[in-house]
C-alpha angles and dihedrals in degrees: 000000000000114000090234093056119103129172107235093224123118107244132203095358126138118245111291090242092062098054116110120260113269091024094124131051142160129032142293098286107297093349140090142240113289120239105267113270093355089127103049092169094066119115128196112210125203113193132188113205123173090338092307124111125227137170133216140167129243140162136236112245098165136006092267101029137075120187118216142144118296091232089064092080125136143173084248131010131193119195122209117199129183094031130140106162107030092198094059133072106248124185089213093068129113118188113196130174120230115249098187136012113209112186118184109274092235096048110140115206092198101051096022090228113158090019096175133115138176120218115206109210122228088233132012118268117245109240104218109146092271089066121037139151126251126226122247127218121259118248107285093015097128134189101241125222110269093029112134113226138169133237125190138187151133094251132117119318093198112046097220098036115093091192096055098084109140124248095197122048112271129200137191138185115238131179121233112240132212113259091247089063091058102068100163114144097242097039113128112191095204094058103024140051133195128224136172127067112244095224095051094058094217116139151127116266141197110310093034091087114133095020122126131264099215119204111181104325097328134088102237098167144024119222104251120154147323144135126287091275130051145303098073125196122238131188108250103239098195090065091063099044094116094042092052094049094045094046095050091046093050099040119121113268 
């Protein structure tokens, strides 16, 4: 694995609800707090893996399915929908356990190629305005270089500070880059895309893994990996359009 590569998942941290008040500050790197409940498709994932706790992001694509990164696996996963501030009690919330984790069959843990996973929920989410699905791009419908998109999450707000995970949902604008500008060793242009201009310092960070890169009204990317500075690397959702549809259609009831 390239030395610059980092999974954007929070590691070895206690559940967000157990952190002391005032333990988080700032913004998603270079961004700002999102308008409460303006992104009703956002999912907050709490994973238990080998007795350690982790968090990731995800997004609701159907009543019974959340899309996230394949590296956001766990022995057990709980999905929180309808949240804004994960440290507060909010009546809008729905907390649902994951029945089944379905990573892409060609997911490579070393290179992070095909870093995409569907989570089948134990019960369907209630779509009520606080919780809604987001549209996915059609096959071949690409996010073009220069397009300005948004990424959101509850991850770190300072790339190198483990204690800077956000309590309220943060968002930032990032610009999609041409493949030639993303010259990381393990970058695969057919399955990944790059976003975030290095000199602007705006990026997703650890803990944002699995969250959506939203261009217009569609989720074009999934936060996957990258160094501490932009650009970040996202799974290219349009490549997996058929796999997503076929998997949801064929999932166990």
